[in-house]
C-alpha positions in Angstrom: 89.1 82.2 33.6 91.6 79.4 34.0 94.4 79.3 31.0 94.4 76.1 29.2 97.0 74.2 28.4 95.8 70.7 28.8 92.9 68.5 29.2 92.8 68.5 33.0 92.9 72.4 32.5 90.0 71.9 30.2 87.8 69.6 32.3 88.4 71.8 35.5 86.9 74.9 32.9 84.0 73.2 31.5 82.7 71.7 35.1 83.1 74.9 36.6 80.9 76.7 33.7 78.0 73.8 33.9 77.8 74.5 37.7 77.8 78.2 36.9 75.1 77.7 34.6 72.7 75.2 36.7 72.4 77.8 39.7 72.0 80.9 38.0 68.3 80.3 37.8 66.7 79.8 41.5 65.5 77.7 42.8 66.9 74.9 41.1 68.2 73.7 38.3 64.9 73.4 36.3 64.8 70.4 34.3 62.1 72.2 32.3 64.1 75.6 31.5 65.1 75.7 28.0 69.4 75.3 28.6 69.8 75.3 25.1 70.0 79.6 25.8 72.0 79.9 28.0 75.9 79.8 28.8 75.8 76.2 29.2 78.6 73.8 27.9 78.2 72.8 24.0 80.1 69.7 22.5 79.6 68.7 19.0 80.6 65.3 18.0 83.2 65.6 14.9 84.0 62.6 12.1 87.4 63.5 11.2 88.4 61.8 7.2 91.7 62.0 5.3 94.6 64.0 6.5 92.1 65.5 9.2 93.1 61.9 11.3 96.5 62.0 10.1 97.6 65.6 10.4 94.9 67.6 12.6 96.6 70.4 13.6 97.3 71.1 10.1 94.1 70.5 8.5 92.2 72.6 11.5 94.5 75.7 10.5 94.0 75.2 7.1 90.3 75.0 7.6 89.7 76.6 10.0 92.3 79.7 8.8 90.0 80.4 5.7 87.0 81.2 7.9 89.3 83.2 10.1 89.6 81.0 13.1 93.2 80.8 14.7 94.1 77.0 15.9 97.0 77.1 18.9 98.4 74.0 20.3 98.6 73.2 24.1 100.5 71.4 26.1 98.8 68.2 25.5 98.9 66.8 22.2 96.0 66.8 20.3 94.1 69.2 22.2 93.6 72.6 20.3 92.3 76.0 21.2 90.3 78.0 18.7 89.4 81.6 18.8 87.1 83.5 16.6 87.0 87.4 18.0 86.3 87.0 21.8 85.0 83.7 21.0 86.6 80.7 22.6 86.2 77.0 21.7 88.8 74.1 22.1 88.6 71.1 19.9 90.1 67.4 21.5 91.5 65.2 18.6 92.5 62.4 21.5 89.8 60.0 19.4 91.4 59.6 15.9 87.8 59.3 14.4 85.7 61.4 16.6 86.6 65.2 17.3 84.7 66.9 20.7 84.4 70.4 19.9 83.9 72.3 23.3 82.6 75.9 23.8 80.9 77.8 26.8 79.4 80.7 24.1 76.3 81.6 23.2 74.3 78.8 21.2 73.9 80.9 18.2 77.8 82.1 18.3 78.8 78.9 18.8 76.2 76.7 16.0 77.6 79.4 13.7 81.6 78.4 14.2 80.7 74.9 14.3 78.4 75.1 11.1 81.7 76.7 9.5 84.3 74.1 10.3 82.3 71.4 9.2 80.6 73.3 5.6 83.3 73.6 2.7 85.0 70.6 3.8 84.8 66.8 3.2 87.4 66.7 6.3 84.9 67.3 9.2 81.2 66.0 9.5 78.5 65.9 12.0 78.6 62.4 13.9 74.5 61.6 12.8 73.1 60.4 16.0 70.0 58.0 14.7 66.6 58.1 16.5 67.0 54.7 18.0 70.5 56.2 19.3 69.0 58.9 21.2 66.1 57.1 22.6 69.0 54.4 24.1 70.5 56.8 26.0 68.7 56.3 29.1 69.2 52.6 29.5 70.6 52.6 33.1 69.1 53.1 36.6 71.2 56.4 36.8 70.2 58.0 33.3 66.3 59.7 33.3 64.7 60.7 30.0 63.0 64.5 30.9 62.6 65.4 27.7 62.0 64.3 24.1 61.2 66.1 20.5 59.7 65.5 17.4 60.7 67.1 14.3 58.9 65.4 11.3 58.3 67.1 8.2 56.8 64.8 4.7 56.5 68.0 3.0 59.8 68.9 1.0 59.2 65.2 -0.6 55.4 65.8 -1.9 53.6 67.4 -4.4 50.3 68.0 -2.4 49.7 68.1 1.0 48.5 64.4 2.8 44.5 65.0 3.5 44.8 61.6 5.5 48.0 61.8 7.1 50.6 63.6 8.9 52.7 66.5 6.8 54.6 67.9 9.7 54.8 67.5 13.3 56.9 70.0 15.5 56.7 68.7 19.5 58.7 69.3 22.8 57.7 67.5 25.3 58.6 67.5 29.1 57.5 65.4 31.8 59.4 63.0 34.4 57.5 60.4 32.6 58.8 61.3 29.0 59.8 57.7 27.7 56.6 56.6 29.1 55.0 59.3 27.4 56.7 58.8 24.2 55.9 54.9 24.0 52.0 55.7 24.7 52.4 58.7 21.8 53.0 55.6 19.6 51.0 52.9 20.4 47.8 55.4 20.5 48.7 56.4 16.7 47.8 60.1 17.2 50.7 60.6 14.9 51.3 57.5 12.5 54.6 57.3 11.0 56.1 61.0 12.3 57.4 60.0 15.6 61.1 59.7 14.6 63.3 61.5 18.2 64.8 64.6 17.2 66.8 64.6 20.6 66.1 64.1 24.3 67.1 65.7 27.6 67.9 63.4 30.3 69.4 63.9 33.7 72.4 61.7 34.5 74.1 61.2 38.1 72.7 61.6 42.1 71.2 64.4 43.4 74.9 66.0 44.5 76.8 65.1 41.0 74.4 65.4 37.8 74.7 66.6 34.4 71.5 67.3 32.5 72.2 67.3 29.1 70.1 67.4 25.9 71.9 65.6 22.8 70.7 66.1 19.1 70.7 64.1 16.5 73.5 66.1 14.8 75.8 65.3 17.6 75.5 68.3 19.3 74.8 68.1 23.4 74.1 70.8 25.6 74.7 70.6 29.1 74.9 72.2 32.8 74.8 70.0 36.0 77.9 69.6 38.7 79.5 67.0 36.9 81.8 67.0 34.0 82.5 62.7 34.3 78.3 62.7 34.3 78.6 64.2 30.8 81.4 62.0 29.9 79.5 58.4 30.3 76.6 60.2 28.2 79.5 60.9 25.5 81.3 57.7 25.8 77.8 56.0 25.5 77.6 57.6 22.0 81.4 57.1 21.0 80.9 53.4 21.2 77.2 53.0 19.6 78.5 55.2 16.6 81.8 53.0 16.8 79.9 49.6 16.8 77.5 50.9 13.6 80.5 52.7 11.6 82.8 49.1 12.1 79.7 47.0 10.5 79.3 49.2 8.1 83.2 49.7 7.0 82.8 45.9 6.9 79.6 45.7 4.7 81.4 48.7 2.0 84.6 46.7 2.2 82.6 43.1 0.9 81.4 45.5 -1.0 77.7 44.6 -0.7 74.3 46.6 -1.0 72.8 47.6 2.0 68.7 47.1 1.7 65.9 49.4 3.4 62.4 48.8 3.2 60.7 52.2 3.4 56.7 52.2 3.8 56.5 55.6 1.3 54.2 58.3 2.5 54.6 60.1 -1.2 52.1 60.8 -3.8 54.7 60.8 -6.3 57.8 58.6 -6.1 59.4 60.1 -8.7 59.0 63.6 -7.5 60.5 62.6 -4.4 63.4 61.0 -5.9 64.3 63.9 -7.9 63.9 66.2 -4.4 66.3 63.9 -2.5 68.9 64.0 -5.1 68.6 67.7 -6.1 71.4 68.7 -3.8 69.2 70.9 -1.3 67.9 70.3 2.4 67.0 68.0 3.7 69.0 64.9 2.2 72.2 66.8 0.9 72.4 64.8 -2.0 73.6 65.6 -5.5 72.7 63.2 -8.2 71.1 62.6 -12.0 68.2 60.2 -10.9 67.6 57.7 -14.1 64.0 56.3 -14.4 64.7 52.2 -14.5 61.1 51.2 -14.9 57.4 52.5 -14.0 58.3 53.5 -10.5 62.4 52.2 -10.7 64.8 54.9 -9.8 68.8 54.3 -9.8 71.3 57.3 -9.1 74.9 58.1 -8.4 74.7 60.6 -5.8 77.1 62.4 -4.0 76.7 63.2 -0.2 77.4 66.9 0.2 78.9 66.6 3.7 81.6 64.5 2.6 81.9 64.7 -1.1 81.7 60.8 -1.4 79.5 59.4 -3.7 76.9 55.8 -3.5 75.0 54.3 -5.6 71.2 54.6 -4.8 68.1 51.8 -6.5 64.3 53.0 -5.2 61.4 51.4 -6.1 58.0 51.1 -3.9 59.3 48.8 -1.7 62.1 50.8 -0.7 65.9 51.5 -1.0 69.4 50.0 -1.7 72.7 51.7 -1.4 76.0 51.0 -2.2 79.0 52.7 -0.6 82.1 53.5 -2.8 85.2 52.4 -1.5 86.4 55.7 -0.5 82.5 56.9 1.4 82.4 56.6 5.0 79.4 54.7 6.7 77.9 58.2 7.7 76.5 58.4 4.7 74.3 55.4 5.2 73.1 56.2 8.1 72.2 59.8 7.6 70.2 58.8 4.7 68.3 56.4 6.7 67.7 58.9 9.3 66.6 61.4 7.0 64.1 59.0 5.6 62.7 58.1 9.2 62.4 62.0 9.7 60.9 63.1 5.8 59.0 59.2 5.1 58.3 57.1 7.8 59.3 57.0 11.7 59.7 53.0 11.5 61.7 53.1 8.7 64.9 50.3 9.9 67.7 49.3 8.1 71.1 47.6 9.5 73.1 50.6 8.6 71.2 51.7 12.2 72.5 48.5 13.8 75.2 48.3 15.5 74.9 44.7 14.4 76.7 42.0 11.8 75.1 43.8 8.5 75.9 41.1 5.9 73.1 38.4 6.6 70.5 41.1 5.0 73.0 42.3 2.6 72.2 42.0 -0.9 74.9 40.9 -3.9 77.0 43.7 -5.1 75.4 45.6 -8.2 76.9 44.3 -11.6 77.2 48.0 -13.4 78.4 49.6 -9.7 81.3 51.6 -12.0 78.5 54.2 -13.7 79.2 53.7 -17.1 80.9 51.1 -19.7 82.7 51.4 -22.7 79.2 51.0 -25.0 76.9 53.3 -22.9 75.0 56.6 -24.0 76.4 60.0 -23.0 73.3 60.6 -21.0 74.4 57.3 -18.9 77.9 59.0 -18.7 77.1 61.7 -18.4 75.3 61.1 -15.1 78.3 59.4 -13.8 80.8 62.0 -14.6 78.8 65.2 -13.8 78.6 63.7 -10.4 82.1 63.0 -9.6 82.7 66.6 -11.2 80.3 67.5 -8.1 82.4 65.1 -6.0 85.8 66.9 -6.6 84.2 70.2 -6.1 82.3 69.4 -2.6 86.0 68.2 -1.5 87.7 71.6 -2.9 89.1 70.2 -6.0 88.8 73.2 -9.1 90.3 71.0 -11.6 88.9 68.4 -13.5 90.7 66.4 -15.6 90.4 63.1 -17.8 92.1 61.1 -15.3 90.7 62.2 -11.8 87.3 62.2 -13.2 87.4 58.4 -14.7 89.6 56.7 -11.7 86.7 58.4 -9.3 84.3 56.5 -11.1 86.1 53.5 -12.1 89.2 53.2 -10.5 92.6 53.6 -12.5 93.0 50.1 -13.6 90.1 50.3 -15.7 90.3 53.6 -17.0 90.6 52.6 -20.6 90.9 55.1 -23.6 87.7 54.6 -24.7 86.3 55.4 -20.9 88.6 58.6 -21.1 86.8 59.7 -24.6 83.4 59.0 -23.1 84.0 61.7 -19.7 85.8 64.3 -22.7 82.8 64.2 -24.7 80.3 65.0 -21.7 83.0 67.8 -19.9 83.1 68.9 -23.3 79.6 69.3 -24.0 79.3 70.8 -20.2 81.6 73.5 -20.8 80.1 74.6 -24.0 76.6 74.7 -22.6 74.7 74.0 -19.6 78.0 74.2 -17.4 79.6 77.0 -19.4 79.1 79.6 -16.1 80.6 77.2 -14.2 83.8 75.6 -15.7 86.0 76.7 -18.4 88.6 74.1 -20.8 92.2 74.5 -19.9 94.5 73.7 -22.5 98.0 72.9 -22.0 101.0 72.9 -23.5 101.2 69.5 -25.3 97.7 70.2 -26.8 96.1 68.0 -23.3 92.4 69.6 -22.2 91.3 69.8 -18.3 88.8 72.1 -17.1 88.5 74.7 -14.2 85.7 75.3 -12.1 85.7 79.6 -12.2 84.9 79.7 -8.2 85.3 78.0 -5.4 81.5 77.1 -3.4 80.7 79.1 -1.0 81.7 79.2 2.4 78.3 79.8 4.0 76.0 76.5 3.9 72.4 78.2 2.7 74.5 79.9 -0.4 76.7 77.0 -0.9 73.3 74.7 -1.6 71.9 77.5 -3.6 74.7 77.2 -6.2 74.5 73.0 -5.8 71.0 73.1 -6.8 71.6 75.7 -9.6 74.7 73.4 -10.8 72.4 70.0 -10.1 69.4 71.5 -12.5 72.0 72.8 -15.1 73.1 69.3 -15.3 69.8 67.9 -15.6 69.5 69.7 -18.7 72.6 68.5 -20.3 71.5 65.0 -19.5 67.8 64.8 -21.2 69.6 67.1 -23.9 72.1 64.0 -24.5 69.5 61.5 -24.1 67.4 62.9 -26.9 64.3 64.2 -24.4 65.3 67.9 -24.1 62.8 70.5 -25.1 65.2 71.5 -28.2 65.7 67.4 -29.6 67.9 68.8 -32.8 70.8 70.0 -29.9 70.8 66.0 -28.6 74.4 66.9 -29.7 76.6 70.3 -31.0 76.6 70.5 -34.3 80.0 71.5 -34.1 82.7 70.3 -31.8 82.0 71.4 -28.3 85.8 72.9 -27.7 85.3 75.0 -30.5 82.3 77.1 -29.0 84.5 78.2 -26.1 87.7 79.8 -26.0 90.6 77.6 -23.8 92.4 79.1 -21.0 96.4 78.5 -21.2 97.4 75.7 -18.4 99.2 78.7 -16.5 96.5 81.2 -16.4 94.9 82.3 -13.1 
């Protein structure tokens, strides 16, 4: 194996590995073959945030080191080698926004490393590729779609099976006319509203120099062939499309304005679906405490569990609107709309998925985007403050103060004493009752109270989501109690000061 000291060394190694993988199976590279499980090249597109962009070496060492992965520099600035046991990976950070993670290891092992890097930190996330982007890959003469896969599942958002429609679809279709077959499948209405593409495989190049690549919606690309250059063409198209969409969304966010998403709902109970969307579990991975504002209208300030940043969602029978927070990346909107396509209706569309100027279809900013006011009831305060506490936990911050909670919901300039008092009351109730297993009050020598999460979230992605789900259910119980709708309404507020119910830790305690 070549010693990798530069991007040129890496490209030579990767092309050599692609060629070897494509010729192991006689008599031909076989476009109907399962390239996923072979020793093919795996490329993962990762969007970087915060200090991962400004100081990638230090940030990678911190994130990877906690997971037992070593990070070392090469002679090429921005190219780093990662190692876990005998498994080698390389990450190219030349593009400050989107990193490329490469490996030629087995798919199972490399997927696990990829999961470890994106779980447990808001600094790296998958580049989510909408179905429309995947279908556009075969847009020029030298590229031909030879496979598409569908994964559509409405079951997580439904109380009962749909007797008249489609509950779930799992399909992989191979054929030299795959793109035409997909169009005919849609026109025939055999699978109404359930044809969102999850991955496509395409062949790019000529007979001598080609790449056979399968591109998945989470930014993973598995490739064999004889030309790393042709693979780079595919990656470049994806990155340009992603860049156009992200820049447009960031301009809309800076205005700020809300994005409208018309939805053809295929759920029997919208309230149940909203609860599942924002309960912190798969497939949406959004954590929030929804408030019902009308017969079938809901509002929720939710945290995206990939990046630990919040957005305000409003949902009704016509669809959804969302307003990104000032530090919330555009990817949150893209992934939300894509999830609606995969789990509600494939024809769901929004400016969030179009690399076009967005403001002509955007709605005015909502009047109560901060989350709560000085005159708000404690239940309303709880929905905002508990979501912000979850946001901090997801980003790895275990210490909570009134200041950082209110700063997250309102901004520093709006952090009045009354807002601080409301946030303090909610957190005191949480520490004394529903969240007492997760947080403890901390008393400073000056007598100020803050709070500390007892444990960091698990690194394992499944265990992490389970823990966040338990935290969400406990938060719902707290908000119901504060609103007077809990089973024990006499416990709407504590009879004693909630601080008297638990023993505070000293500020210097571990």
